[in-house]
C-alpha atoms as a printed R data frame, in Angstrom:
    type eleno elety resid chain resno       x       y       z
1   ATOM     1    CA   UNK     A     1 141.463  88.286  87.370
2   ATOM     2    CA   UNK     A     2 141.393  84.578  86.506
3   ATOM     3    CA   UNK     A     3 138.954  83.879  89.337
4   ATOM     4    CA   UNK     A     4 136.680  86.616  88.030
5   ATOM     5    CA   UNK     A     5 136.667  85.106  84.540
6   ATOM     6    CA   UNK     A     6 135.865  81.677  85.991
7   ATOM     7    CA   UNK     A     7 133.099  83.150  88.144
8   ATOM     8    CA   UNK     A     8 131.572  84.966  85.167
9   ATOM     9    CA   UNK     A     9 131.654  81.721  83.177
10  ATOM    10    CA   UNK     A    10 129.857  79.852  85.946
11  ATOM    11    CA   UNK     A    11 127.197  82.564  86.226
12  ATOM    12    CA   UNK     A    12 126.620  82.516  82.455
13  ATOM    13    CA   UNK     A    13 126.323  78.713  82.524
14  ATOM    14    CA   UNK     A    14 123.837  78.749  85.421
15  ATOM    15    CA   UNK     A    15 121.731  81.470  83.771
16  ATOM    16    CA   UNK     A    16 121.698  79.800  80.341
17  ATOM    17    CA   UNK     A    17 120.761  76.402  81.737
18  ATOM    18    CA   UNK     A    18 118.309  78.005  84.187
19  ATOM    19    CA   UNK     A    19 119.588  75.654  86.848
20  ATOM    20    CA   UNK     A    20 120.482  75.928  90.486
21  ATOM    21    CA   UNK     A    21 121.804  74.036  93.442
22  ATOM    22    CA   UNK     A    22 119.554  71.698  95.373
23  ATOM    23    CA   UNK     A    23 120.125  70.665  98.972
24  ATOM    24    CA   UNK     A    24 118.060  67.900 100.572
25  ATOM    25    CA   UNK     A    25 116.002  68.567 103.672
26  ATOM    26    CA   UNK     A    26 117.371  70.976 106.246
27  ATOM    27    CA   UNK     A    27 120.800  71.203 104.587
28  ATOM    28    CA   UNK     A    28 119.867  74.465 102.878
29  ATOM    29    CA   UNK     A    29 119.576  76.131 106.293
30  ATOM    30    CA   UNK     A    30 123.047  74.908 107.236
31  ATOM    31    CA   UNK     A    31 124.338  76.233 103.924
32  ATOM    32    CA   UNK     A    32 122.713  79.585 104.673
33  ATOM    33    CA   UNK     A    33 124.350  79.730 108.107
34  ATOM    34    CA   UNK     A    34 127.725  78.909 106.564
35  ATOM    35    CA   UNK     A    35 127.351  81.456 103.753
36  ATOM    36    CA   UNK     A    36 126.417  84.297 106.099
37  ATOM    37    CA   UNK     A    37 129.112  83.339 108.624
38  ATOM    38    CA   UNK     A    38 131.716  83.220 105.850
39  ATOM    39    CA   UNK     A    39 130.612  86.591 104.460
40  ATOM    40    CA   UNK     A    40 130.609  88.331 107.849
41  ATOM    41    CA   UNK     A    41 133.981  86.856 108.806
42  ATOM    42    CA   UNK     A    42 135.506  87.715 105.420
43  ATOM    43    CA   UNK     A    43 134.364  91.345 105.537
44  ATOM    44    CA   UNK     A    44 135.625  91.675 109.107
45  ATOM    45    CA   UNK     A    45 139.020  90.206 108.165
46  ATOM    46    CA   UNK     A    46 139.410  92.420 105.077
47  ATOM    47    CA   UNK     A    47 138.829  95.495 107.219
48  ATOM    48    CA   UNK     A    48 141.017  94.202 110.055
49  ATOM    49    CA   UNK     A    49 144.040  93.209 107.957
50  ATOM    50    CA   UNK     A    50 143.850  96.217 105.618
51  ATOM    51    CA   UNK     A    51 145.363  98.497 108.236
52  ATOM    52    CA   UNK     A    52 148.524  96.377 108.416
53  ATOM    53    CA   UNK     A    53 149.472  97.366 104.876
54  ATOM    54    CA   UNK     A    54 150.642  93.894 103.878
55  ATOM    55    CA   UNK     A    55 149.693  93.141 100.260
56  ATOM    56    CA   UNK     A    56 150.029  89.397 100.849
57  ATOM    57    CA   UNK     A    57 147.688  89.374 103.859
58  ATOM    58    CA   UNK     A    58 145.239  91.689 102.116
59  ATOM    59    CA   UNK     A    59 145.223  89.466  99.025
60  ATOM    60    CA   UNK     A    60 144.576  86.374 101.135
61  ATOM    61    CA   UNK     A    61 141.645  88.057 102.845
62  ATOM    62    CA   UNK     A    62 140.234  89.338  99.545
63  ATOM    63    CA   UNK     A    63 140.342  85.800  98.157
64  ATOM    64    CA   UNK     A    64 138.486  84.690 101.283
65  ATOM    65    CA   UNK     A    65 135.889  87.414 100.631
66  ATOM    66    CA   UNK     A    66 135.536  86.266  97.017
67  ATOM    67    CA   UNK     A    67 134.858  82.713  98.199
68  ATOM    68    CA   UNK     A    68 132.216  84.032 100.614
69  ATOM    69    CA   UNK     A    69 130.516  85.995  97.837
70  ATOM    70    CA   UNK     A    70 130.429  82.889  95.647
71  ATOM    71    CA   UNK     A    71 128.875  80.995  98.577
72  ATOM    72    CA   UNK     A    72 126.169  83.657  98.781
73  ATOM    73    CA   UNK     A    73 125.543  83.293  95.041
74  ATOM    74    CA   UNK     A    74 125.187  79.523  95.324
75  ATOM    75    CA   UNK     A    75 122.878  80.007  98.307
76  ATOM    76    CA   UNK     A    76 120.722  82.348  96.237
77  ATOM    77    CA   UNK     A    77 120.389  79.829  93.428
78  ATOM    78    CA   UNK     A    78 119.550  77.075  95.910
79  ATOM    79    CA   UNK     A    79 116.929  79.201  97.641
80  ATOM    80    CA   UNK     A    80 115.356  80.211  94.329
81  ATOM    81    CA   UNK     A    81 115.232  76.559  93.338
82  ATOM    82    CA   UNK     A    82 113.775  75.357  96.631
83  ATOM    83    CA   UNK     A    83 111.503  78.196  97.759
84  ATOM    84    CA   UNK     A    84 110.360  79.995  94.673
85  ATOM    85    CA   UNK     A    85 110.862  80.849  91.058
86  ATOM    86    CA   UNK     A    86 109.591  77.426  90.008
87  ATOM    87    CA   UNK     A    87 106.641  79.125  88.371
88  ATOM    88    CA   UNK     A    88 108.726  81.946  86.901
89  ATOM    89    CA   UNK     A    89 112.048  80.794  85.421
90  ATOM    90    CA   UNK     A    90 112.702  84.286  84.013
91  ATOM    91    CA   UNK     A    91 112.774  85.690  87.563
92  ATOM    92    CA   UNK     A    92 115.449  83.160  88.527
93  ATOM    93    CA   UNK     A    93 117.519  84.052  85.463
94  ATOM    94    CA   UNK     A    94 117.267  87.793  86.133
95  ATOM    95    CA   UNK     A    95 118.123  87.425  89.823
96  ATOM    96    CA   UNK     A    96 121.037  85.055  89.216
97  ATOM    97    CA   UNK     A    97 122.395  87.169  86.373
98  ATOM    98    CA   UNK     A    98 122.176  90.421  88.328
99  ATOM    99    CA   UNK     A    99 123.674  88.993  91.504
100 ATOM   100    CA   UNK     A   100 126.404  87.227  89.525
101 ATOM   101    CA   UNK     A   101 127.200  90.409  87.610
102 ATOM   102    CA   UNK     A   102 127.324  92.382  90.850
103 ATOM   103    CA   UNK     A   103 129.659  89.889  92.474
104 ATOM   104    CA   UNK     A   104 131.850  89.798  89.356
105 ATOM   105    CA   UNK     A   105 132.102  93.596  89.391
106 ATOM   106    CA   UNK     A   106 133.001  93.589  93.088
107 ATOM   107    CA   UNK     A   107 135.690  90.961  92.513
108 ATOM   108    CA   UNK     A   108 137.023  92.840  89.482
109 ATOM   109    CA   UNK     A   109 137.107  96.079  91.474
110 ATOM   110    CA   UNK     A   110 138.990  94.394  94.315
111 ATOM   111    CA   UNK     A   111 141.492  92.911  91.852
112 ATOM   112    CA   UNK     A   112 142.140  96.255  90.161
113 ATOM   113    CA   UNK     A   113 142.449  97.966  93.544
114 ATOM   114    CA   UNK     A   114 144.970  95.375  94.760
115 ATOM   115    CA   UNK     A   115 147.029  95.658  91.561
116 ATOM   116    CA   UNK     A   116 147.116  99.459  91.714
117 ATOM   117    CA   UNK     A   117 147.898  99.491  95.433
118 ATOM   118    CA   UNK     A   118 150.694  96.924  95.205
119 ATOM   119    CA   UNK     A   119 152.205  98.704  92.175
120 ATOM   120    CA   UNK     A   120 152.273 101.971  94.120
121 ATOM   121    CA   UNK     A   121 153.833 100.248  97.118
122 ATOM   122    CA   UNK     A   122 156.517  98.657  94.951
123 ATOM   123    CA   UNK     A   123 157.299 101.992  93.264
124 ATOM   124    CA   UNK     A   124 157.496 103.677  96.660
125 ATOM   125    CA   UNK     A   125 159.835 100.950  97.923
126 ATOM   126    CA   UNK     A   126 162.041 101.320  94.826
127 ATOM   127    CA   UNK     A   127 162.109 105.099  95.193
128 ATOM   128    CA   UNK     A   128 163.135 104.781  98.848
129 ATOM   129    CA   UNK     A   129 165.874 102.270  98.016
130 ATOM   130    CA   UNK     A   130 167.235 104.579  95.269
131 ATOM   131    CA   UNK     A   131 167.470 107.438  97.786
132 ATOM   132    CA   UNK     A   132 169.554 105.331 100.155
133 ATOM   133    CA   UNK     A   133 172.247 104.680  97.528
């Protein structure tokens, strides 16, 4: 939840200042490769480790997915700065705000899901331990 609040604050700051990231030369292409690699790997790991039922492993992979989504957001702002939107600052604000809001909602949804799931697992574990006594 804290990460989501921090992410929302960063998105609001970027939109209000109408700013973005700038990478010199070919570095933006390396950033794009990293962002897409991180996103693909994170999604694959979330799906892979979900079946194990470990809340700790699932939480670690969800945090990894959150970091990948933030990388995609920073890539978007860099690409808008470098390849377009220079003539239309409102377009950059709308795109950054909508992508940031979407990512914040995804992160919030994952956090709520993890809290609900872990609470159910803890209740189930307590119910099973009460039956043994």
